[in-house]
C-alpha positions as CSV (number, residue, x, y, z in Angstrom):
1,M,-0.3,-8.7,8.2
2,K,-2.3,-11.0,10.5
3,T,-4.3,-14.0,9.2
4,C,-8.0,-13.6,9.0
5,S,-9.7,-15.1,12.1
6,Y,-12.5,-16.5,10.0
7,Y,-10.3,-18.5,7.6
8,R,-9.9,-22.2,8.1
9,T,-8.7,-25.1,6.0
10,R,-9.8,-28.7,5.6
11,F,-8.8,-31.7,3.6
12,K,-11.1,-32.9,0.9
13,G,-10.9,-35.4,-1.9
14,A,-8.8,-38.5,-2.7
15,E,-5.7,-36.4,-3.0
16,D,-6.2,-34.9,0.5
17,A,-5.9,-31.5,-1.0
18,A,-6.4,-28.7,1.5
19,W,-9.1,-26.1,0.7
20,G,-10.1,-22.9,2.5
21,Y,-13.4,-22.0,3.9
22,C,-14.9,-19.1,5.8
23,I,-16.5,-19.7,9.2
24,G,-17.9,-16.1,9.1
25,T,-20.5,-17.1,6.6
26,K,-23.7,-19.0,7.5
27,D,-22.9,-22.1,5.5
28,C,-19.1,-22.0,6.0
29,E,-18.6,-21.3,2.3
30,S,-15.3,-22.1,0.5
31,C,-13.1,-19.1,-0.1
32,S,-9.8,-18.3,-1.9
33,C,-8.4,-15.5,0.3
34,G,-5.8,-17.8,1.9
35,G,-6.3,-15.9,5.1
36,N,-5.3,-12.6,3.7
37,E,-7.9,-10.0,4.8
38,L,-7.2,-7.8,1.8
39,K,-8.5,-10.6,-0.4
40,C,-11.6,-11.5,1.5
41,N,-14.2,-13.0,-0.8
42,F,-17.3,-12.1,1.2
43,Y,-17.0,-8.9,3.4
44,E,-16.1,-5.5,2.2
45,Y,-15.7,-4.2,5.8
46,I,-12.9,-6.7,6.4
47,R,-11.1,-5.7,3.2
48,E,-11.5,-2.0,4.1
49,R,-10.2,-2.6,7.7
50,A,-7.2,-4.5,6.3
51,R,-6.5,-1.6,3.9
52,L,-6.6,0.9,6.7
53,E,-4.3,-1.2,8.9
54,Q,-1.8,-1.5,6.1
55,T,-1.9,2.2,5.4
56,E,-1.3,3.0,9.1
57,A,1.6,0.6,9.2
58,I,3.4,2.3,6.3
59,K,2.8,5.9,7.4
60,P,6.0,7.7,8.1
61,T,6.5,8.5,11.8
62,V,8.9,11.4,11.1
63,T,7.2,14.8,11.0
64,T,9.9,16.5,9.0
65,P,9.7,16.7,5.2
66,H,10.7,13.5,3.4
67,I,13.4,15.2,1.4
68,Q,15.2,16.1,4.5
69,V,14.7,12.7,6.0
70,I,16.4,11.0,3.1
71,G,19.2,13.6,3.1
72,L,18.4,15.4,-0.1
73,D,18.5,19.2,-0.5
74,V,15.5,20.6,-2.4
75,N,17.7,22.7,-4.7
76,K,19.7,19.6,-5.6
77,L,16.5,17.8,-6.4
78,V,15.2,20.5,-8.6
79,K,18.6,20.7,-10.4
80,A,18.5,16.9,-11.0
81,L,15.0,17.1,-12.4
82,L,16.0,20.0,-14.7
83,E,19.1,18.1,-15.9
84,R,17.1,15.0,-16.6
85,S,14.4,16.9,-18.5
86,F,17.1,18.6,-20.6
87,K,18.8,15.2,-21.3
88,E,15.5,13.6,-22.3
89,K,14.5,16.8,-24.3
90,Q,11.2,17.0,-22.5
91,T,10.1,20.1,-20.6
92,F,9.3,19.6,-16.9
93,P,6.2,21.2,-15.6
94,W,7.0,24.3,-13.5
95,W,4.1,23.8,-11.2
96,V,5.9,20.7,-9.8
97,F,8.9,22.8,-8.8
98,Q,6.5,25.3,-7.0
99,E,4.9,22.4,-5.2
100,I,8.2,21.0,-4.1
101,Y,9.3,24.4,-2.6
102,K,5.9,24.8,-0.9
103,W,6.1,21.3,0.5
104,N,9.6,21.9,1.8
105,K,8.5,25.1,3.6
106,G,5.7,23.2,5.2
107,E,2.8,25.1,3.6
């Protein structure tokens, strides 16, 4: 992720401690985002833009179903889920299996 273009630091105090401020505000107010746009103290649109960029960056580029991408067969996945639910003595919701099969068919 890129650093916020409005974030700057300056030294203040006897200890010469660095503190951040935002040049995007009228009075260059201090901020604690550290240059991370996801943590912007002042502007929602900057946080939202950073969230969208992050989402786009992690979207899969492969158009085939994920199960095939990671090399799993759907039937093996369903079998593993059933075995685990039997081992833990908890019933697994059947609608999940139906969704898995629909998803694999591309519906």
